[in-house]
ChimeraX commands (.cxc) that place a marker at each C-alpha (Angstrom):
marker #1 position -0.09,-0.02,-0.12 radius 0.5
marker #1 position 3.05,2.69,0.58 radius 0.5
marker #1 position 4.66,1.62,-3.05 radius 0.5
marker #1 position 1.02,2.80,-4.04 radius 0.5
marker #1 position 0.78,6.23,-2.46 radius 0.5
marker #1 position 4.35,6.79,-3.11 radius 0.5
marker #1 position 3.79,6.41,-6.33 radius 0.5
marker #1 position 0.88,8.59,-6.77 radius 0.5
marker #1 position 2.87,10.97,-5.42 radius 0.5
marker #1 position 5.20,10.97,-7.71 radius 0.5
marker #1 position 2.29,11.17,-10.93 radius 0.5
marker #1 position 0.53,13.37,-8.48 radius 0.5
marker #1 position 3.72,16.46,-10.15 radius 0.5
marker #1 position 2.47,15.28,-13.68 radius 0.5
marker #1 position -0.83,15.17,-14.14 radius 0.5
marker #1 position -2.15,19.18,-14.21 radius 0.5
marker #1 position 1.05,20.38,-16.26 radius 0.5
marker #1 position 0.71,17.69,-18.61 radius 0.5
marker #1 position -3.29,18.02,-19.16 radius 0.5
marker #1 position -2.74,21.75,-19.45 radius 0.5
marker #1 position 0.28,21.49,-21.88 radius 0.5
marker #1 position -1.82,18.91,-23.89 radius 0.5
marker #1 position -5.33,20.70,-24.20 radius 0.5
marker #1 position -3.16,23.98,-25.24 radius 0.5
marker #1 position -1.69,21.75,-27.84 radius 0.5
marker #1 position -5.05,20.19,-29.75 radius 0.5
marker #1 position -6.66,23.79,-28.77 radius 0.5
marker #1 position -3.70,25.40,-31.18 radius 0.5
marker #1 position -4.57,22.56,-33.39 radius 0.5
marker #1 position -8.39,23.45,-33.49 radius 0.5
marker #1 position -7.81,26.92,-34.14 radius 0.5
marker #1 position -6.18,25.33,-37.22 radius 0.5
marker #1 position -8.58,22.80,-38.44 radius 0.5
marker #1 position -11.70,24.03,-37.00 radius 0.5
marker #1 position -12.43,21.20,-34.90 radius 0.5
marker #1 position -11.46,20.58,-31.59 radius 0.5
marker #1 position -9.04,16.36,-31.69 radius 0.5
marker #1 position -9.77,15.07,-28.83 radius 0.5
marker #1 position -8.00,12.19,-29.85 radius 0.5
marker #1 position -4.55,14.46,-29.95 radius 0.5
marker #1 position -5.28,15.33,-26.64 radius 0.5
marker #1 position -4.89,11.73,-25.25 radius 0.5
marker #1 position -2.31,11.42,-27.51 radius 0.5
marker #1 position -0.71,14.32,-26.23 radius 0.5
marker #1 position -1.55,14.15,-22.57 radius 0.5
marker #1 position 0.49,10.93,-22.47 radius 0.5
marker #1 position 3.57,12.19,-24.43 radius 0.5
marker #1 position 3.40,15.16,-22.06 radius 0.5
marker #1 position 3.55,13.21,-18.53 radius 0.5
marker #1 position 6.89,11.54,-19.88 radius 0.5
marker #1 position 8.54,15.21,-21.44 radius 0.5
marker #1 position 7.10,16.71,-17.58 radius 0.5
marker #1 position 8.80,13.84,-15.66 radius 0.5
marker #1 position 11.70,13.80,-17.46 radius 0.5
marker #1 position 11.77,17.99,-17.12 radius 0.5
marker #1 position 10.50,18.15,-13.51 radius 0.5
marker #1 position 12.89,14.67,-12.16 radius 0.5
marker #1 position 15.42,14.31,-14.05 radius 0.5
marker #1 position 16.85,17.85,-14.32 radius 0.5
marker #1 position 14.73,20.28,-11.86 radius 0.5
marker #1 position 15.03,17.59,-8.77 radius 0.5
marker #1 position 17.16,14.59,-9.44 radius 0.5
marker #1 position 17.83,14.21,-5.75 radius 0.5
marker #1 position 14.08,13.34,-5.38 radius 0.5
marker #1 position 14.90,9.53,-6.79 radius 0.5
marker #1 position 16.66,8.97,-3.47 radius 0.5
marker #1 position 13.68,9.29,-1.98 radius 0.5
marker #1 position 11.32,6.99,-3.83 radius 0.5
marker #1 position 14.33,4.59,-4.41 radius 0.5
marker #1 position 14.56,4.60,-0.66 radius 0.5
marker #1 position 10.72,3.20,-0.50 radius 0.5
marker #1 position 11.67,0.66,-2.86 radius 0.5
marker #1 position 10.49,2.00,-6.53 radius 0.5
marker #1 position 13.52,2.37,-9.10 radius 0.5
marker #1 position 13.46,5.00,-11.27 radius 0.5
marker #1 position 12.58,2.80,-13.95 radius 0.5
marker #1 position 9.53,1.38,-11.93 radius 0.5
marker #1 position 8.45,5.11,-11.41 radius 0.5
marker #1 position 9.05,5.38,-15.81 radius 0.5
marker #1 position 7.10,2.43,-16.77 radius 0.5
marker #1 position 4.49,3.91,-13.74 radius 0.5
marker #1 position 3.78,6.89,-15.66 radius 0.5
marker #1 position 3.34,5.12,-18.79 radius 0.5
marker #1 position 0.99,2.56,-17.40 radius 0.5
marker #1 position -1.23,5.06,-15.44 radius 0.5
marker #1 position -1.21,7.73,-18.34 radius 0.5
marker #1 position -2.31,5.21,-21.09 radius 0.5
marker #1 position -5.39,4.02,-18.16 radius 0.5
marker #1 position -6.08,7.17,-17.57 radius 0.5
marker #1 position -6.60,8.46,-21.14 radius 0.5
marker #1 position -8.29,4.74,-22.15 radius 0.5
marker #1 position -11.03,5.51,-19.50 radius 0.5
marker #1 position -11.29,9.15,-20.78 radius 0.5
marker #1 position -11.84,8.00,-24.31 radius 0.5
marker #1 position -13.90,5.13,-23.31 radius 0.5
marker #1 position -16.45,7.68,-21.18 radius 0.5
marker #1 position -16.46,9.81,-24.52 radius 0.5
marker #1 position -17.37,7.45,-26.56 radius 0.5
marker #1 position -20.48,6.54,-24.51 radius 0.5
marker #1 position -21.34,9.95,-24.10 radius 0.5
marker #1 position -20.81,10.80,-28.07 radius 0.5
marker link #1:1,2 radius 0.2
marker link #1:2,3 radius 0.2
marker link #1:3,4 radius 0.2
marker link #1:4,5 radius 0.2
marker link #1:5,6 radius 0.2
marker link #1:6,7 radius 0.2
marker link #1:7,8 radius 0.2
marker link #1:8,9 radius 0.2
marker link #1:9,10 radius 0.2
marker link #1:10,11 radius 0.2
marker link #1:11,12 radius 0.2
marker link #1:12,13 radius 0.2
marker link #1:13,14 radius 0.2
marker link #1:14,15 radius 0.2
marker link #1:15,16 radius 0.2
marker link #1:16,17 radius 0.2
marker link #1:17,18 radius 0.2
marker link #1:18,19 radius 0.2
marker link #1:19,20 radius 0.2
marker link #1:20,21 radius 0.2
marker link #1:21,22 radius 0.2
marker link #1:22,23 radius 0.2
marker link #1:23,24 radius 0.2
marker link #1:24,25 radius 0.2
marker link #1:25,26 radius 0.2
marker link #1:26,27 radius 0.2
marker link #1:27,28 radius 0.2
marker link #1:28,29 radius 0.2
marker link #1:29,30 radius 0.2
marker link #1:30,31 radius 0.2
marker link #1:31,32 radius 0.2
marker link #1:32,33 radius 0.2
marker link #1:33,34 radius 0.2
marker link #1:34,35 radius 0.2
marker link #1:35,36 radius 0.2
marker link #1:36,37 radius 0.2
marker link #1:37,38 radius 0.2
marker link #1:38,39 radius 0.2
marker link #1:39,40 radius 0.2
marker link #1:40,41 radius 0.2
marker link #1:41,42 radius 0.2
marker link #1:42,43 radius 0.2
marker link #1:43,44 radius 0.2
marker link #1:44,45 radius 0.2
marker link #1:45,46 radius 0.2
marker link #1:46,47 radius 0.2
marker link #1:47,48 radius 0.2
marker link #1:48,49 radius 0.2
marker link #1:49,50 radius 0.2
marker link #1:50,51 radius 0.2
marker link #1:51,52 radius 0.2
marker link #1:52,53 radius 0.2
marker link #1:53,54 radius 0.2
marker link #1:54,55 radius 0.2
marker link #1:55,56 radius 0.2
marker link #1:56,57 radius 0.2
marker link #1:57,58 radius 0.2
marker link #1:58,59 radius 0.2
marker link #1:59,60 radius 0.2
marker link #1:60,61 radius 0.2
marker link #1:61,62 radius 0.2
marker link #1:62,63 radius 0.2
marker link #1:63,64 radius 0.2
marker link #1:64,65 radius 0.2
marker link #1:65,66 radius 0.2
marker link #1:66,67 radius 0.2
marker link #1:67,68 radius 0.2
marker link #1:68,69 radius 0.2
marker link #1:69,70 radius 0.2
marker link #1:70,71 radius 0.2
marker link #1:71,72 radius 0.2
marker link #1:72,73 radius 0.2
marker link #1:73,74 radius 0.2
marker link #1:74,75 radius 0.2
marker link #1:75,76 radius 0.2
marker link #1:76,77 radius 0.2
marker link #1:77,78 radius 0.2
marker link #1:78,79 radius 0.2
marker link #1:79,80 radius 0.2
marker link #1:80,81 radius 0.2
marker link #1:81,82 radius 0.2
marker link #1:82,83 radius 0.2
marker link #1:83,84 radius 0.2
marker link #1:84,85 radius 0.2
marker link #1:85,86 radius 0.2
marker link #1:86,87 radius 0.2
marker link #1:87,88 radius 0.2
marker link #1:88,89 radius 0.2
marker link #1:89,90 radius 0.2
marker link #1:90,91 radius 0.2
marker link #1:91,92 radius 0.2
marker link #1:92,93 radius 0.2
marker link #1:93,94 radius 0.2
marker link #1:94,95 radius 0.2
marker link #1:95,96 radius 0.2
marker link #1:96,97 radius 0.2
marker link #1:97,98 radius 0.2
marker link #1:98,99 radius 0.2
marker link #1:99,100 radius 0.2
marker link #1:100,101 radius 0.2
view
């Protein structure tokens, strides 16, 4: 249970900036093409979480990995869970969008 909480604390720093950037890029694309691209928001969110993880944890705060390592989480496990959580969130939102459509 402690590992799951640590993963969620790790992922919490990535959610808002990634979502904001993905929506901003989709909004720019909607200005060009005239429709809002929901699928590109999902793809952009997945890519932006990985980009922001690189900049936040690799460049700005590389010592944060020691905290997670002491909790039993390696850097590769954190990268993998970020990708899996992003895919899971996008999949759930896309299914919800298709059902409500």
